[in-house]
N, C-alpha and C positions, 0 to 999 in steps of 0.2 A: 226538776225536769217537769216540764207542760206537757200535758197529756195531750197525744196526738189525737182531732179526730177528724172528719171528713172537710169540716168548716175549714179547717187548719189549712188543709192539704189545698183546696180552692182557694183559699187566700193564694197560700204560697204560688198555687202556680200562675193565678191570674196578675201579680206580683212582679215575677220572680219568673217562671216557666215562659211567659209571652216575651218577656226580655232573650231568655236566654235563646230562643225559635227565628227571633229576627237576628241574633248572630249568629245563627246558621244560617238562615237564607242568604246574608248578605257576605258572610263566608264563600253559600254556592252559587250569590252571582256574581263577585270575585273570581272563582275559578272557571266561572263557565266565560268571564269578562278574557281570562287570561288565556285559554283556549282558542276564542275567538280572535282576539286583537292582535295575539304577541306573532303570530306567523307572520302576518302583512307588514308588520313594525319589521320585523326581522328583514323578510324579504326586500324591503327599499332600501334596506342600510347594508345589506351586504352588496345590493345592483349597484349605491353609491362607490364603493370602495373594491370594487372588482379590479384586478390588477392582470387582463393577459387570461383572465380566468375562462373556463368552457365553461355551457350550460350544467355538464355533471357537475364541475367542479362548486360552481356555485349552489345547488341540490344541495350538494354534502355539507358546504360550509353552513349556508341555514339551517339542515338538519342536526350538524353537532348545536349550533347557536342555540336552535329552539330546545332542544335535549336538555342543555345545563339551564338557559334562563326558566323553563315550565319546572325545574327542579326545585330551583333556587325558590321561584314565587309561590309554590304550593306547599313545603316547608315553612315560608312566612306566613304564610294565611293560617294554617293550621296550627302552628304556634301563638298569632296574635288571637285568634278562634279562643282556645284553650284556656288561655290568660284571662280572655274578655268574662268566659264562660267560669270561672272560678272566682274569682273576681264577684262577682253575681250570685255564685250559690253559695257567696260569705267568705271565703278561703282567701285572707290578704296576700297579694301580691310582694307587696314587698320584702317579708322574711324569705320568699324560695327565691328571689332575684339574689337577695344576701348571698343565701345558701347554694347558688350558683356560683358568687362571686368567690365565696369563701372554697367552694371546690374546684374554681377555678386556679388559686392561687394556690391550691395545693398539689395541680397536678398541670401547673404552670411550666415545670423542670421537664416533665414527658412531653410535654405538648410543642416541643421545638419541631420534633419532625412532621407535626401534623401542620404546621405550619408553616414550613420550609415546603411541603406539596402542597397544598394551598396554597401560596405565593406563585410555584413552580408552573401551576395548573392555569394561573391567572394570565402568564406570559404565552405559553400557549395555543391557548385561546385566543387571547390579543394581536397575537403574531403569526398566525394561520398554519402554524407547521403542519400540522396536518389535521385530519377531519376523519370520522367515522365511514366507515368503507374505502377510507383508504387502503393500499397495501403501504407498509412502512417499516423501516428497523429502527426498534425505540429500545435503547437499553438492550446492544446487543443481539435484540429478539427480532427476528421478521417475521411480518402476521401481517393476517388481515385485522386492521382496527375495526374491533365490534362496541366499544361506548369510551367518551374520556369523559368526564368530572374534572372538578376541580382538585381531586386529593388524587385519582388514580388515570390509569388508561389499562382497558384490557385488549388484549389482540390473542388471534386465535389461529395459531402456528399453520402449517401444510399438513400435519399430521392430523390435525381438530385437536389440540392441546391447550385451554386458554390459560392465557398471562395478565397474572394482576401487576403491577406495575408501578409504585409508587412512583408520582411526577417532581417527587425529591432528588430521586435516585435516577431520574435521565440524564446524561451528562450530553449526548448525542444524539439525535435522531434522523433518520433518510427517509424519506417519502420516494418512493418507487413511482409515485403516479400523480406526481405535480403538471400541472400543465400539457407538457405529451411527456410519451416514453421513448425509446431507444431500442432497434432491432441491432445486436452485437454481439455478433458470433464468430468463430475464427471458422472455416472449412478447408483438413488437410486433402492434397494430393501428393502422388509419389514426384520422385526428382526430376523420374523420366518425362511430366507430365508438358505438356507444351502449355506454359503458361498462359501468353495471350489468348490458347483455346478458349483454358477453364476459366479465364476472365469474362471472356466475350460470353463464355454460357452459364456463368451464374450470375451476369445482370440481365439477362432474357430470361429466365427465372423469374427475377427479381421483378422485373419490368412486369411480366403476365400475372404475376401474383398481381402486382398493383392494379392492374385492370380486371382483373376476376370481380366479377360482379357480385359476391361472396364476401370478398374482400376489400376491394374496395374503400369501402365506408370507412374502416378502419384503420386505413395506409394515409399517412401524410403526406411520406416523399416515400418511393420505392426502395426498396435494397440495394445499395450499389455494392461493390467492392473498391472498397477506400485505399488498400497496399497491400503489397506482401509484406506478414505482418511477422514470420520468423522463420529462419532454416529451422525448424526440428530436426531431432536425430532419426525420427522415418520417414517426414515428410517436410513439404514446404505447408506452411501455414497462411490463407490470405484471408483479412478481417472485412466484413463483412458488413455495412452500419446501415439503417432504416430509422423513418420517425414515426410514429403508431399514433392512434387514440389511449390515453391513461389505460392501464391496466390491461390492455391488448397485444404488449410484447409476445408473451409465453405463448399464447397463441397464435401469433404468427410467425416465432421463432422455430414453432412445433412444424408446422403448415411449411415454411421454410425450407428447413431441411430435407422435410419427405420429399418436396418439386426436386430437391439438388440431388438428391440421390437418386432419382428415376433417372431426372437425365444427365448425369456422370454414368449411368448404367446403357443408355442410347448409344451416348458418344465415347463409350469407352476408356473415359479418364476413372484412371485407378484411384481410389480414397483410402490410403497408406494403413499399416499395423506396424505394431513396436515389433523389429526382428535385428538379428545380431548375425553379420558374417566370420565367421569362424576360419582363420584359417591352421593349416596342420604342417610348418616348420617349412612351406613352397613358399615362392616369391610371388610378391603381389602381383593381382593385373596390372600389363605396363611398366614392371620395375624392371631395370637392366642390371639389378644387384645377383649375383651368382652366390652360391653356397659353399662354402668350403669345403 
């Protein structure tokens, strides 16, 4: 074994250390360039492929693509840098790569699900099914999309529970916040209510909400009565529809319910509740039947 001396260390550092330092510097430059130049490139690509997309939607799309491409780029820079450094130190790369190849064959059958997840993730990103920041139902789990990678989607539901869903398990994905959202609710009134009067009150409340300075920026079309939707057991259901900005439907519906309740109280319009009429052998009102 050759004796280690200061001169040997200096020679090694002069010969190999400088090259390793150059590799590290090049890696740092590539890392900086990735963070510097990737965002404007993604921004231009998203701007060219926009389809009725709002400004907020484009920002979500850009953020999702940036997080994915940055992750892939950083992993590539680190792996290439490590391989070059190992080669410079004197560790042959070919046996390492061959070892990875043998290991890949050994776990190939077990990696089928991983490959399926990666392919599904590519299609999710290419088709822009949902983005980070969207509210979506993925694999029958509703929640806020917090992270998308090629392998999995991360959702946080209303209870704050975080769900990690492999992309290969996703058969149906429903996006609640794409392009626009819709106010869709039913309001019940009692059977003795003048329906024309109730519909007029609801339409007036929806129009006032759309003209309110605190809400008009969120509403695309005022919530208005669509139809009498159902003759229920205890009351008559009136369907209300309106279009709002993405993710604002729940806030607008909450405010609309509040204002309709106050307006109904002022107009003495009854909101029914479940009740049952009981007859103890007496003829029904309006019936001519006589008991024997």
